C-alpha angles and dihedrals in degrees: 000000000000115000117240115254113246121217127197112196123199119201125221132240113314092358129119134198092293092075091075098038098102092052098044090052087060094052105059091147091069133067115240145199125176123202122193129180104226095116103029138046111261116258141133089244091056090052090053091049093052096042116124101155112092116248144266098067145149107262117214122185130179124205106315086011090058091064090047092050091057092045090050092049089052093049097041107025092159089065098055131069095181140340131233111204110197118191091346137141142187090266136352100228111057103152138032087247090059090052092050092049091049093048090051090049090052092052092049094048090067091052103039115000094171092057091049090051091048091053092045092051089050090063098050097083134038120244089255092051092050091053092047103041122065115238089243089064094051097068120132099163142023097219140001115277119229122262095255092057092048091050091051089057095045090048089054092049091049092067107019119122131160096185094108098043098042096079090055097054105108099189136080114283117189116198126198123185138168115236089220096049109133095182100055104015115212092247088074091054090048091054091048093050089054092053096049117088091214102023125138124183130208119189121193114205119234092012126127135208099303109051093161091062098038092049109014097162092049090047092053090050089050091051095045091051092055105030103046094242114158 
């Protein structure tokens, strides 16, 4: 009897387990665990501490979770069969302008976290996606995290880079990016794919930062094709 595929899902900045709900519902044949970072600082070690699904597993990370997925795979290669990097990049800060915007965001989080989250959520989907997808399908969290949690995540993003570890990852890494993603532009995913020994990149035109919510059925098909889930 074939063993069920196990999937470990990592949420992005400010998101909780709800962000992956639409996709997990479409994969009943697999076993799942979701880890978010709303009550802990993001790190590979924290993922290992909270792990309750048995390895080995497919590791899927979105946005901030994509960086963590690669760091976890590098630290615990025996746990991971392959990695799916969704809306990821080689590093989050690529220009001085990015650093200034992030620093400003960190200052504002302490003053008005709800406004910062509202602005962030407004950048997740393209105008076309917003018109096409009901608001109930664009949910990445159940409630607003506190400022300290948000700052932990932003502090992580300020310095994170996987450029040095990527060439040493000897396992398949499947990257998916939206061509219209303003948060992690596709150029960062292209650079990461070049660094990975077994990296392959898929880019969906006219798609924003959350392809698994804007096109969940297509996302599941993309995963099944690469991760031997049936």
